[in-house]
Backbone as JSON Lines, residues from 0, in Angstrom:
{"i":0,"aa":"M","n":[-121.42,56.71,31.93],"ca":[-121.56,57.77,30.96],"c":[-122.13,59.0,31.68]}
{"i":1,"aa":"P","n":[-121.5,60.15,31.51],"ca":[-121.98,61.35,32.2],"c":[-123.35,61.8,31.7]}
{"i":2,"aa":"T","n":[-124.1,62.36,32.6],"ca":[-125.43,62.87,32.26],"c":[-125.37,64.39,32.23]}
{"i":3,"aa":"Q","n":[-125.86,64.97,31.15],"ca":[-125.92,66.43,31.01],"c":[-127.37,66.87,31.15]}
{"i":4,"aa":"V","n":[-127.57,68.07,31.67],"ca":[-128.92,68.58,31.91],"c":[-129.22,69.69,30.92]}
{"i":5,"aa":"Y","n":[-130.41,69.63,30.34],"ca":[-130.88,70.64,29.39],"c":[-132.21,71.17,29.88]}
{"i":6,"aa":"F","n":[-132.57,72.39,29.41],"ca":[-133.79,73.03,29.86],"c":[-134.7,73.31,28.68]}
{"i":7,"aa":"C","n":[-135.91,72.73,28.73],"ca":[-136.95,72.95,27.73],"c":[-137.98,73.88,28.38]}
{"i":8,"aa":"A","n":[-138.43,74.9,27.64],"ca":[-139.39,75.87,28.18],"c":[-140.69,75.19,28.6]}
{"i":9,"aa":"E","n":[-141.08,74.16,27.87],"ca":[-142.35,73.5,28.18],"c":[-142.21,72.38,29.21]}
{"i":10,"aa":"H","n":[-141.19,71.56,29.07],"ca":[-141.05,70.36,29.93],"c":[-140.02,70.52,31.05]}
{"i":11,"aa":"K","n":[-139.43,71.69,31.15],"ca":[-138.42,72.0,32.17],"c":[-137.14,71.2,31.93]}
{"i":12,"aa":"E","n":[-136.52,70.66,32.98],"ca":[-135.22,70.0,32.83],"c":[-135.36,68.57,32.36]}
{"i":13,"aa":"F","n":[-134.38,68.15,31.53],"ca":[-134.31,66.75,31.12],"c":[-132.84,66.38,30.97]}
{"i":14,"aa":"D","n":[-132.55,65.1,31.07],"ca":[-131.17,64.61,31.03],"c":[-130.86,63.96,29.7]}
{"i":15,"aa":"V","n":[-129.6,64.11,29.29],"ca":[-129.08,63.45,28.09],"c":[-127.74,62.84,28.47]}
{"i":16,"aa":"S","n":[-127.54,61.57,28.14],"ca":[-126.25,60.92,28.4],"c":[-125.32,61.2,27.22]}
{"i":17,"aa":"V","n":[-124.12,61.67,27.54],"ca":[-123.13,62.0,26.52],"c":[-121.86,61.24,26.84]}
{"i":18,"aa":"P","n":[-121.34,60.42,25.9],"ca":[-120.11,59.67,26.17],"c":[-118.93,60.61,26.44]}
{"i":19,"aa":"F","n":[-117.96,60.13,27.2],"ca":[-116.76,60.92,27.48],"c":[-116.03,61.3,26.2]}
{"i":20,"aa":"S","n":[-116.13,60.45,25.18],"ca":[-115.4,60.68,23.94],"c":[-115.98,61.84,23.11]}
{"i":21,"aa":"E","n":[-117.15,62.34,23.46],"ca":[-117.79,63.42,22.71],"c":[-117.79,64.71,23.53]}
{"i":22,"aa":"D","n":[-117.77,65.83,22.8],"ca":[-117.92,67.13,23.46],"c":[-119.37,67.29,23.88]}
{"i":23,"aa":"V","n":[-119.6,68.06,24.93],"ca":[-120.96,68.29,25.42],"c":[-121.64,69.3,24.49]}
{"i":24,"aa":"P","n":[-122.74,68.91,23.84],"ca":[-123.44,69.86,22.97],"c":[-124.08,70.98,23.8]}
{"i":25,"aa":"Q","n":[-124.07,72.18,23.27],"ca":[-124.66,73.32,23.97],"c":[-126.18,73.34,23.86]}
{"i":26,"aa":"T","n":[-126.71,72.6,22.89],"ca":[-128.16,72.47,22.74],"c":[-128.51,71.02,22.45]}
{"i":27,"aa":"A","n":[-129.75,70.67,22.76],"ca":[-130.26,69.32,22.47],"c":[-131.76,69.42,22.25]}
{"i":28,"aa":"E","n":[-132.29,68.5,21.46],"ca":[-133.73,68.46,21.25],"c":[-134.4,67.77,22.43]}
{"i":29,"aa":"C","n":[-135.46,68.37,22.9],"ca":[-136.23,67.78,24.0],"c":[-136.89,66.51,23.49]}
{"i":30,"aa":"Q","n":[-136.71,65.41,24.21],"ca":[-137.27,64.12,23.8],"c":[-138.51,63.73,24.6]}
{"i":31,"aa":"M","n":[-139.05,64.68,25.36],"ca":[-140.24,64.4,26.17],"c":[-141.46,64.27,25.26]}
{"i":32,"aa":"K","n":[-142.33,63.33,25.62],"ca":[-143.55,63.15,24.84],"c":[-144.65,64.06,25.37]}
{"i":33,"aa":"E","n":[-145.37,64.65,24.44],"ca":[-146.5,65.5,24.79],"c":[-147.74,64.64,24.95]}
{"i":34,"aa":"K","n":[-148.83,65.24,25.41],"ca":[-150.08,64.49,25.61],"c":[-150.58,63.88,24.31]}
{"i":35,"aa":"S","n":[-150.3,64.54,23.2],"ca":[-150.75,64.03,21.9],"c":[-149.95,62.8,21.47]}
{"i":36,"aa":"G","n":[-148.83,62.53,22.15],"ca":[-148.03,61.37,21.82],"c":[-146.81,61.71,20.98]}
{"i":37,"aa":"R","n":[-146.76,62.92,20.44],"ca":[-145.59,63.28,19.63],"c":[-144.47,63.79,20.54]}
{"i":38,"aa":"V","n":[-143.24,63.71,20.03],"ca":[-142.08,64.15,20.79],"c":[-141.94,65.66,20.63]}
{"i":39,"aa":"C","n":[-141.58,66.36,21.69],"ca":[-141.51,67.82,21.72],"c":[-140.52,68.38,20.68]}
{"i":40,"aa":"C","n":[-139.28,67.93,20.69],"ca":[-138.22,68.34,19.76],"c":[-137.82,69.81,19.86]}
{"i":41,"aa":"E","n":[-138.2,70.52,20.93],"ca":[-137.78,71.91,21.09],"c":[-136.28,71.95,21.36]}
{"i":42,"aa":"I","n":[-135.58,72.89,20.7],"ca":[-134.15,73.05,20.94],"c":[-133.98,73.64,22.34]}
{"i":43,"aa":"S","n":[-133.22,72.93,23.17],"ca":[-133.08,73.3,24.58],"c":[-131.62,73.57,24.9]}
{"i":44,"aa":"K","n":[-131.38,74.53,25.79],"ca":[-130.01,74.92,26.16],"c":[-129.47,74.02,27.27]}
{"i":45,"aa":"H","n":[-128.16,73.79,27.18],"ca":[-127.44,73.04,28.21],"c":[-127.33,73.93,29.45]}
{"i":46,"aa":"I","n":[-127.59,73.36,30.62],"ca":[-127.43,74.11,31.87],"c":[-126.46,73.36,32.77]}
{"i":47,"aa":"L","n":[-125.75,74.1,33.58],"ca":[-124.8,73.5,34.52],"c":[-125.46,73.34,35.87]}
{"i":48,"aa":"K","n":[-125.34,72.14,36.43],"ca":[-125.89,71.86,37.76],"c":[-124.85,71.1,38.54]}
{"i":49,"aa":"T","n":[-124.91,71.25,39.85],"ca":[-124.01,70.48,40.69],"c":[-124.48,69.03,40.73]}
{"i":50,"aa":"P","n":[-123.57,68.09,40.95],"ca":[-123.98,66.69,41.06],"c":[-124.94,66.5,42.23]}
{"i":51,"aa":"A","n":[-125.81,65.52,42.11],"ca":[-126.84,65.27,43.13],"c":[-126.22,65.01,44.49]}
{"i":52,"aa":"G","n":[-125.44,64.01,44.58],"ca":[-124.81,63.67,45.85],"c":[-123.64,62.76,45.57]}
{"i":53,"aa":"V","n":[-122.53,63.08,46.12],"ca":[-121.35,62.28,45.89],"c":[-120.91,61.71,47.22]}
{"i":54,"aa":"K","n":[-120.78,60.42,47.26],"ca":[-120.33,59.77,48.48],"c":[-118.94,59.21,48.22]}
{"i":55,"aa":"F","n":[-118.0,59.66,49.01],"ca":[-116.64,59.19,48.85],"c":[-116.44,57.96,49.72]}
{"i":56,"aa":"K","n":[-116.03,56.89,49.1],"ca":[-115.78,55.66,49.84],"c":[-114.28,55.57,50.08]}
{"i":57,"aa":"R","n":[-113.95,55.39,51.33],"ca":[-112.54,55.27,51.67],"c":[-112.05,53.87,51.33]}
{"i":58,"aa":"T","n":[-110.76,53.76,51.05],"ca":[-110.19,52.46,50.76],"c":[-110.07,51.65,52.05]}
{"i":59,"aa":"W","n":[-109.89,50.36,51.89],"ca":[-109.76,49.5,53.07],"c":[-108.53,49.91,53.88]}
{"i":60,"aa":"N","n":[-107.49,50.4,53.2],"ca":[-106.27,50.79,53.88],"c":[-106.52,52.01,54.77]}
{"i":61,"aa":"E","n":[-107.27,52.99,54.27],"ca":[-107.6,54.17,55.07],"c":[-108.45,53.78,56.27]}
{"i":62,"aa":"Q","n":[-109.39,52.87,56.05],"ca":[-110.24,52.42,57.15],"c":[-109.43,51.67,58.2]}
{"i":63,"aa":"A","n":[-108.5,50.84,57.74],"ca":[-107.67,50.07,58.67],"c":[-106.77,51.0,59.49]}
{"i":64,"aa":"N","n":[-106.19,52.0,58.84],"ca":[-105.33,52.95,59.56],"c":[-106.12,53.72,60.61]}
{"i":65,"aa":"E","n":[-107.34,54.13,60.27],"ca":[-108.17,54.86,61.24],"c":[-108.53,53.95,62.41]}
{"i":66,"aa":"A","n":[-108.84,52.69,62.11],"ca":[-109.22,51.75,63.16],"c":[-108.08,51.51,64.14]}
{"i":67,"aa":"R","n":[-106.85,51.59,63.67],"ca":[-105.71,51.37,64.56],"c":[-105.48,52.57,65.48]}
{"i":68,"aa":"R","n":[-105.85,53.75,65.05],"ca":[-105.56,54.96,65.82],"c":[-106.62,55.27,66.88]}
{"i":69,"aa":"D","n":[-107.86,55.06,66.56],"ca":[-108.96,55.54,67.38],"c":[-109.65,54.39,68.12]}
{"i":70,"aa":"P","n":[-109.68,54.41,69.47],"ca":[-110.32,53.33,70.22],"c":[-111.8,53.15,69.88]}
{"i":71,"aa":"Y","n":[-112.52,54.25,69.66],"ca":[-113.94,54.14,69.33],"c":[-114.12,53.42,68.0]}
{"i":72,"aa":"T","n":[-113.29,53.77,67.0],"ca":[-113.39,53.12,65.7],"c":[-113.01,51.65,65.8]}
{"i":73,"aa":"Q","n":[-112.02,51.34,66.64],"ca":[-111.64,49.94,66.84],"c":[-112.82,49.15,67.41]}
{"i":74,"aa":"A","n":[-113.47,49.71,68.42],"ca":[-114.61,49.03,69.04],"c":[-115.75,48.87,68.05]}
{"i":75,"aa":"K","n":[-116.04,49.93,67.31],"ca":[-117.13,49.88,66.34],"c":[-116.84,48.85,65.26]}
{"i":76,"aa":"T","n":[-115.61,48.82,64.77],"ca":[-115.22,47.85,63.73],"c":[-115.34,46.43,64.26]}
{"i":77,"aa":"A","n":[-114.88,46.2,65.48],"ca":[-114.95,44.86,66.07],"c":[-116.4,44.41,66.22]}
{"i":78,"aa":"F","n":[-117.26,45.3,66.72],"ca":[-118.68,44.96,66.88],"c":[-119.34,44.7,65.52]}
{"i":79,"aa":"E","n":[-119.04,45.56,64.53],"ca":[-119.63,45.38,63.2],"c":[-119.19,44.07,62.57]}
{"i":80,"aa":"N","n":[-117.91,43.73,62.72],"ca":[-117.41,42.48,62.15],"c":[-118.09,41.27,62.79]}
{"i":81,"aa":"S","n":[-118.19,41.27,64.12],"ca":[-118.81,40.12,64.78],"c":[-120.31,40.05,64.46]}
{"i":82,"aa":"Y","n":[-120.96,41.21,64.36],"ca":[-122.38,41.25,63.99],"c":[-122.58,40.67,62.59]}
{"i":83,"aa":"N","n":[-121.75,41.13,61.63],"ca":[-121.9,40.66,60.25],"c":[-121.56,39.18,60.1]}
{"i":84,"aa":"E","n":[-120.55,38.7,60.84],"ca":[-120.21,37.28,60.8],"c":[-121.37,36.43,61.32]}
{"i":85,"aa":"A","n":[-121.97,36.86,62.44],"ca":[-123.1,36.12,63.0],"c":[-124.28,36.12,62.03]}
{"i":86,"aa":"K","n":[-124.51,37.24,61.39],"ca":[-125.61,37.35,60.43],"c":[-125.35,36.43,59.23]}
{"i":87,"aa":"D","n":[-124.09,36.39,58.76],"ca":[-123.72,35.52,57.64],"c":[-123.88,34.05,58.0]}
{"i":88,"aa":"D","n":[-123.72,33.72,59.28],"ca":[-123.87,32.34,59.74],"c":[-125.33,31.96,59.97]}
{"i":89,"aa":"G","n":[-126.24,32.86,59.66],"ca":[-127.66,32.56,59.78],"c":[-128.26,32.89,61.13]}
{"i":90,"aa":"M","n":[-127.49,33.5,61.99],"ca":[-128.01,33.87,63.31],"c":[-128.76,35.2,63.2]}
{"i":91,"aa":"N","n":[-129.43,35.56,64.28],"ca":[-130.16,36.82,64.33],"c":[-129.55,37.67,65.45]}
{"i":92,"aa":"P","n":[-128.34,38.24,65.21],"ca":[-127.67,38.98,66.28],"c":[-128.34,40.32,66.57]}
{"i":93,"aa":"V","n":[-128.1,40.8,67.79],"ca":[-128.61,42.1,68.2],"c":[-127.49,43.12,67.98]}
{"i":94,"aa":"K","n":[-127.84,44.23,67.35],"ca":[-126.83,45.27,67.12],"c":[-126.41,45.89,68.45]}
{"i":95,"aa":"P","n":[-125.11,46.2,68.58],"ca":[-124.65,46.81,69.83],"c":[-125.19,48.23,69.98]}
{"i":96,"aa":"T","n":[-125.39,48.62,71.21],"ca":[-125.88,49.97,71.49],"c":[-124.7,50.93,71.55]}
{"i":97,"aa":"E","n":[-125.0,52.2,71.52],"ca":[-123.95,53.23,71.63],"c":[-123.25,53.12,72.99]}
{"i":98,"aa":"K","n":[-124.01,52.78,74.01],"ca":[-123.44,52.63,75.35],"c":[-122.41,51.5,75.36]}
{"i":99,"aa":"Q","n":[-122.72,50.39,74.7],"ca":[-121.78,49.27,74.62],"c":[-120.53,49.67,73.84]}
{"i":100,"aa":"L","n":[-120.71,50.42,72.76],"ca":[-119.57,50.89,71.97],"c":[-118.66,51.78,72.8]}
{"i":101,"aa":"Q","n":[-119.27,52.7,73.55],"ca":[-118.49,53.62,74.39],"c":[-117.7,52.85,75.45]}
{"i":102,"aa":"A","n":[-118.34,51.86,76.07],"ca":[-117.67,51.07,77.11],"c":[-116.49,50.28,76.52]}
{"i":103,"aa":"A","n":[-116.7,49.69,75.36],"ca":[-115.62,48.93,74.71],"c":[-114.48,49.86,74.31]}
{"i":104,"aa":"A","n":[-114.81,51.05,73.8],"ca":[-113.79,52.02,73.41],"c":[-112.97,52.46,74.62]}
{"i":105,"aa":"K","n":[-113.64,52.62,75.75],"ca":[-112.96,53.03,76.98],"c":[-111.96,51.96,77.41]}
{"i":106,"aa":"K","n":[-112.37,50.68,77.33],"ca":[-111.47,49.57,77.68],"c":[-110.28,49.52,76.74]}
{"i":107,"aa":"I","n":[-110.54,49.7,75.44],"ca":[-109.45,49.67,74.45],"c":[-108.49,50.83,74.71]}
{"i":108,"aa":"G","n":[-109.04,52.02,74.99],"ca":[-108.21,53.19,75.27],"c":[-107.37,53.02,76.53]}
{"i":109,"aa":"A","n":[-107.92,52.36,77.53],"ca":[-107.19,52.14,78.78],"c":[-106.06,51.13,78.6]}
{"i":110,"aa":"G","n":[-106.2,50.25,77.63],"ca":[-105.2,49.22,77.41],"c":[-103.98,49.7,76.65]}
{"i":111,"aa":"K","n":[-104.03,50.92,76.12],"ca":[-102.89,51.43,75.34],"c":[-101.81,51.98,76.22]}
């Protein structure tokens, strides 16, 4: 459910969840509690803000295609897979260093 941001003069910004099926109200009552324990209820204006942070996750197909093209990505993927498999098997593997990744990528690149 999308979160909309409203601005109360006393309590500053607050969030309200609005279902996709409803229009975004231009005003909302502030639901923040005051020190006395009562709810503020001040009519607050809707404000537009950029999303906090959006992380785009690539599909497995995009990742696989990149791994086939780039020797460094191939080496990194191979090391990550073996590291994760060892960890899943209950072992305590050591993560590969950048130097090891570079050396493996160089070998993969030379083999093409």
